C-alpha positions in Angstrom: 107.2 123.5 96.4 107.1 127.1 95.2 107.9 129.8 97.6 104.2 130.7 97.7 103.1 127.5 99.2 100.3 128.8 101.2 97.7 128.2 98.5 94.6 128.0 100.7 91.7 125.9 99.6 91.3 125.5 95.8 88.4 124.5 93.7 88.4 120.7 93.7 88.0 120.6 89.9 91.1 122.7 89.3 93.0 121.2 86.4 89.8 120.3 84.6 87.7 122.5 82.4 84.2 122.7 83.7 82.5 119.6 82.3 80.0 119.1 85.0 76.8 120.5 83.8 74.0 119.4 86.1 75.7 120.8 89.3 77.3 124.2 89.7 81.0 123.3 89.4 82.1 125.7 92.2 80.1 123.9 94.8 81.0 120.3 94.0 84.4 119.9 95.5 87.0 121.6 97.7 90.5 120.5 98.1 94.1 121.4 99.1 96.9 121.0 96.7 98.5 117.8 97.8 102.1 119.0 98.1 100.9 122.1 100.0 98.9 119.9 102.4 102.0 117.8 103.0 104.2 120.8 103.6 101.7 122.2 106.0 101.5 118.9 107.8 105.3 118.6 108.1 105.4 122.2 109.5 102.9 121.1 112.1 105.2 118.2 113.0 108.3 120.4 113.0 108.7 120.2 116.8 108.2 116.4 116.8 110.8 116.0 114.1 113.4 118.1 116.0 112.6 116.2 119.2 112.9 112.9 117.4 116.3 113.8 116.1 117.5 114.9 119.6 116.1 111.8 121.3 118.0 109.6 118.8 121.1 111.5 119.5 121.4 112.7 115.9 123.2 116.0 115.2 120.5 118.0 113.4 123.0 120.1 111.5 124.2 117.0 109.6 120.8 115.5 109.0 119.7 117.6 106.0 118.7 114.8 103.6 117.5 111.2 103.7 114.2 111.9 105.3 111.4 109.5 104.4 107.7 110.1 105.1 105.2 107.3 105.0 101.7 108.6 104.2 98.5 106.6 104.7 95.7 107.6 102.3 92.0 107.1 103.0 88.9 107.6 101.0 85.3 106.9 102.0 81.7 107.9 101.2 80.0 109.9 103.8 76.4 108.8 103.3 73.5 111.2 103.5 74.4 114.8 103.8 71.3 116.3 102.2 70.1 119.7 103.3 67.2 119.3 105.7 65.6 122.7 104.8 66.5 123.3 101.1 67.5 126.6 99.7 71.1 125.9 98.8 72.4 125.0 95.3 71.4 121.7 93.9 74.1 119.2 94.8 74.1 115.4 95.2 73.0 114.2 98.7 76.1 112.1 99.2 79.7 113.2 99.9 83.1 111.6 99.7 86.2 112.5 101.7 89.7 111.8 100.7 92.3 112.3 103.5 95.7 111.3 104.6 97.7 110.6 107.8 101.4 110.9 108.3 102.3 107.4 109.7 106.0 107.8 110.3 109.1 109.8 109.4 112.6 108.1 109.2 116.0 109.5 108.5 119.0 107.9 107.1 122.0 109.9 108.3 125.1 110.3 106.1 127.2 107.1 106.1 124.7 105.1 108.2 123.5 101.7 107.2 120.1 101.8 109.0 117.4 104.4 108.7 116.2 105.7 112.1 112.6 106.4 112.9 112.2 109.9 114.4 108.4 110.1 114.3 105.7 107.5 114.6 102.0 108.3 114.8 100.8 106.9 118.1 97.1 106.9 117.2 97.1 106.3 113.4 93.3 105.6 113.4 92.3 108.7 115.3 90.4 111.5 113.7 93.0 113.8 115.2 95.8 112.5 113.0 93.6 112.3 109.9 94.0 115.3 107.5 91.2 115.9 104.9 92.6 116.6 101.5 89.5 116.8 99.4 85.8 117.0 100.2 83.3 116.4 97.4 79.6 116.3 96.8 79.6 113.0 94.9 78.1 109.6 95.4 80.9 107.2 95.9 79.2 104.9 93.4 79.4 107.5 90.6 82.6 106.3 89.2 82.9 108.9 86.4 82.5 111.8 88.8 84.8 110.4 91.4 87.6 109.9 88.9 87.1 113.3 87.4 87.6 115.0 90.7 90.4 112.8 92.1 92.2 112.9 88.7 94.3 115.9 89.6 95.0 114.4 93.1 96.4 111.2 91.5 98.5 113.3 89.1 100.0 115.4 92.0 100.7 112.2 93.9 102.4 110.7 91.0 104.6 113.7 90.5 105.6 113.7 94.2 106.6 110.0 94.1 109.4 110.8 91.7 110.6 114.0 93.4 112.1 115.3 96.6 110.6 118.1 98.8 113.0 120.6 100.2 111.7 122.3 103.3 113.0 124.4 106.1 112.7 122.4 109.4 114.4 123.7 112.5 116.0 126.5 110.5 117.8 124.3 108.0 116.7 123.1 104.6 116.0 119.4 104.6 115.0 117.0 101.8 112.0 114.6 102.2 110.7 111.8 100.0 107.2 110.4 100.3 105.8 106.9 100.2 102.1 106.7 99.7 100.1 103.7 101.1 96.5 103.6 100.1 95.2 101.5 103.0 92.3 103.5 104.2 89.7 102.2 101.8 86.8 99.9 102.4 86.2 97.0 100.0 83.7 98.9 97.9 86.1 101.7 97.3 89.0 99.4 96.6 87.0 97.6 94.0 86.1 100.9 92.4 89.6 102.3 92.4 91.2 99.1 91.2 88.8 98.3 88.4 87.3 95.2 90.0 83.7 94.1 89.7 81.3 95.0 92.5 81.3 93.0 95.7 78.6 90.5 94.6 80.9 89.2 91.9 82.0 85.6 91.7 85.5 86.9 92.2 85.0 87.6 95.9 88.3 88.9 97.0 90.2 92.2 96.4 93.4 90.4 97.6 93.5 87.1 95.6 92.0 85.7 92.5 89.7 83.1 94.2 86.1 82.6 93.1 83.4 82.3 95.7 83.1 78.5 95.1 86.8 78.0 95.4 86.9 80.0 98.6 84.2 77.9 100.2 86.0 74.7 99.2 89.4 75.8 100.4 88.8 78.3 103.2 92.2 79.0 104.6 95.0 78.5 102.0 95.1 81.6 99.8 98.0 84.0 99.3 97.7 87.6 98.4 98.2 87.8 94.7 96.5 91.0 93.3 98.4 94.2 92.8 97.8 97.5 91.1 100.3 96.8 88.3 98.7 93.4 87.6 95.2 94.9 87.6 96.4 97.5 85.0 97.8 94.6 82.8 94.6 92.7 83.2 92.6 95.7 82.2 94.6 96.0 79.0 93.9 92.4 78.2 90.2 92.9 78.9 90.2 96.0 76.6 92.1 94.5 73.7 91.1 90.8 74.1 94.4 89.6 72.4 93.4 86.0 72.2 89.9 86.7 70.8 88.2 84.8 73.6 84.5 84.8 74.4 83.3 87.1 77.1 83.3 84.3 79.7 86.8 83.1 78.9 88.1 86.6 78.9 86.5 87.4 82.2 88.1 84.3 83.7 91.5 85.3 82.3 91.4 88.8 83.9 89.7 87.5 87.1 87.0 90.1 87.2 89.1 93.2 86.3 86.8 94.9 83.9 87.4 98.7 84.4 90.6 100.7 84.3 92.3 100.8 87.7 92.5 104.4 88.7 94.4 104.7 92.0 96.8 102.4 93.6 95.6 100.8 96.9 97.6 98.5 99.2 96.1 95.1 100.1 94.6 95.4 103.5 91.6 94.2 105.5 89.2 96.8 106.8 88.6 95.8 110.4 85.3 97.6 111.0 83.6 96.1 107.9 85.2 92.7 108.8 83.4 93.0 112.2 80.1 94.0 110.6 80.2 91.4 107.8 81.1 88.6 110.2 78.5 89.6 112.8 75.9 89.6 110.0 76.9 86.0 109.3 76.7 85.0 112.9 73.3 86.6 113.3 72.1 84.5 110.4 73.7 81.3 111.8 72.0 82.0 115.1 68.6 82.2 113.3 69.3 79.0 111.4 70.4 77.2 114.6 67.2 78.3 116.5 65.2 76.8 113.6 67.4 73.7 113.3 68.1 74.5 109.7 70.6 71.6 109.4 67.6 69.2 109.3 65.5 71.0 106.8 65.8 71.9 103.2 64.3 75.2 102.1 61.9 76.2 104.8 59.3 78.8 103.8 60.0 82.5 104.3 57.4 82.9 107.1 59.2 80.2 109.1 62.5 82.0 108.8 60.9 85.2 109.8 59.6 83.5 112.9 63.1 82.4 113.9 64.4 85.9 113.4 61.7 87.4 115.6 62.4 84.8 118.3 66.1 85.7 118.1 65.4 89.4 118.3 63.1 89.0 121.3 65.6 87.0 123.2 68.5 89.4 122.5 66.3 92.3 123.5 65.1 90.7 126.7 68.4 89.3 127.9 71.0 91.7 126.4 68.9 94.8 125.9 70.0 94.6 122.3 67.4 96.4 120.1 67.0 95.0 116.6 68.6 97.2 113.9 67.7 97.6 110.2 71.2 97.3 109.0 74.0 95.8 111.0 76.3 98.5 112.4 79.6 98.5 114.4 78.1 98.8 117.8 75.6 96.1 117.3 78.3 93.8 115.9 80.5 94.3 118.9 77.7 93.5 121.3 76.5 90.5 119.3 80.0 88.9 119.1 80.4 88.1 122.8 80.3 85.1 125.1 77.1 86.5 126.7 75.3 86.7 123.4 76.2 83.2 122.4 75.1 81.9 125.8 71.7 83.7 125.4 71.2 82.3 121.9 72.1 78.7 123.1 69.1 78.8 125.5 67.0 78.6 122.3 69.0 75.9 120.6 67.4 72.5 121.2 70.4 70.1 120.7 73.3 70.0 123.1 75.7 69.1 120.4 74.8 72.1 118.3 75.1 74.4 121.3 78.6 73.1 121.8 79.5 73.8 118.2 78.1 77.3 118.3 79.9 78.1 121.5 83.2 76.8 120.0 82.7 78.9 116.8 82.3 82.0 118.9 85.2 81.1 121.1 87.5 80.8 118.1 86.2 84.0 116.6 86.9 85.9 119.8 90.4 84.5 119.8 91.0 85.6 116.2 89.4 89.1 116.4 92.0 91.0 118.3 94.6 90.2 115.6 92.8 92.1 112.8 91.5 94.8 115.1 94.9 95.7 116.4 97.2 98.3 114.8 100.2 96.2 115.8 99.2 92.6 116.7 102.8 91.5 117.4 102.9 94.0 120.2 99.3 94.0 121.4 98.3 90.3 121.3 101.3 88.1 120.4 99.6 84.9 121.7 96.5 85.3 119.6 98.7 86.1 116.6 100.7 82.9 117.1 97.5 80.8 117.3 95.7 82.6 114.4 96.5 80.1 111.7 95.5 77.2 113.9 92.3 78.9 115.1 91.3 79.9 111.5 91.8 76.3 110.3 89.6 74.9 113.1 87.0 77.6 112.4 87.0 76.7 108.7 86.7 73.0 109.6 83.6 73.7 111.7 82.0 75.7 108.9 82.6 73.0 106.4 81.3 70.2 108.6 78.8 71.2 111.3 77.6 74.3 109.4 77.9 72.8 106.0 74.2 73.6 105.2 75.3 77.3 105.0 78.7 77.2 103.4 78.2 74.6 100.7 79.6 76.4 97.6 79.3 79.8 99.1 81.0 82.1 101.6 80.9 85.8 102.3 83.8 88.1 101.2 84.8 89.0 104.7 84.7 85.4 106.1 87.0 84.5 103.3 89.4 87.3 104.2 89.2 86.6 107.9 90.2 83.0 107.4 92.5 83.2 104.4 94.2 86.5 104.5 94.7 87.7 108.1 97.5 85.2 108.8 
């Protein structure tokens, strides 16, 4: 980093000539230079680093190289940020934030075998440890715009992967290397960054190559197979079509990679959207069970609406749970409880169905802490050990008792919950 590393906030389009015509370019994005932001962060952590060295009994005058910093990167859309009383420049109503968190710092002292961790972020999911790098007025679905603005960020990150940062910490120059882990993306953003089709695609998973039909047949046995490199290779095949295949054959060959992967993300499961997606499913199962859907085929829409209003009334009366337009995290957390399933069972006519529904929720609540926790081995070891067993039983229930709903289809997050969390 140059000696003048205090380069304030720069125009987010720096490194690109102004090619954005419908929006004044100087309002569209603001960002820090990536290396500068990391230097600033490490300077913030200077005391923690020195303390970590002391606690580990390391002589700080000998530890001048071998520092490794693991950085978690996150990017998400920020919904509606329109001006309520006009008057400013015309900018898109949506915003996107790209940020990072320093997860850990380790040091490998001269002549030592093992690297020693000297700093670990205790609350990696807290807004206090999350550092914004770039804020943009862009709709996250506007792929061209997003890639134009994040282009320089990707270039800077690539340059930093190969190089070392020399920085004065505790009065001595020390050398750091960085590992970037793009794990703070929701599924929509992962698909966009990795060149996959949108989430309604038959290729339902950002972690494996399974199709929706395959995932509903075989609910638990999938390994994580996708990677950034492979997505890039597949895009090349999609672009060049070396075997002169038809569109369908080609798409099957590249498993739904039909745009150029832009930024590397690490395979993960986004716990909040997992909660929301699965709660939405349970909400629908509750409706179907109230209307004894397993006996009927294709009931009219009015009838389904009636089941829904019966369910909403019951939840409101017994749990004070107001109906929401779109499932959100708080609603999901309150719906996925023993109380909720008890209340719903009051409306389910058959004893046998009530038992199945209760067992389904029971299993789900056993599984949930594992993908909610930052460190399951430490926080819920028992549930972690039972996870594979529980997910198999859960899948068995879906494919037998609730077959009417999962014949040939399954939602993206149920697939991930059952197949990829273990």
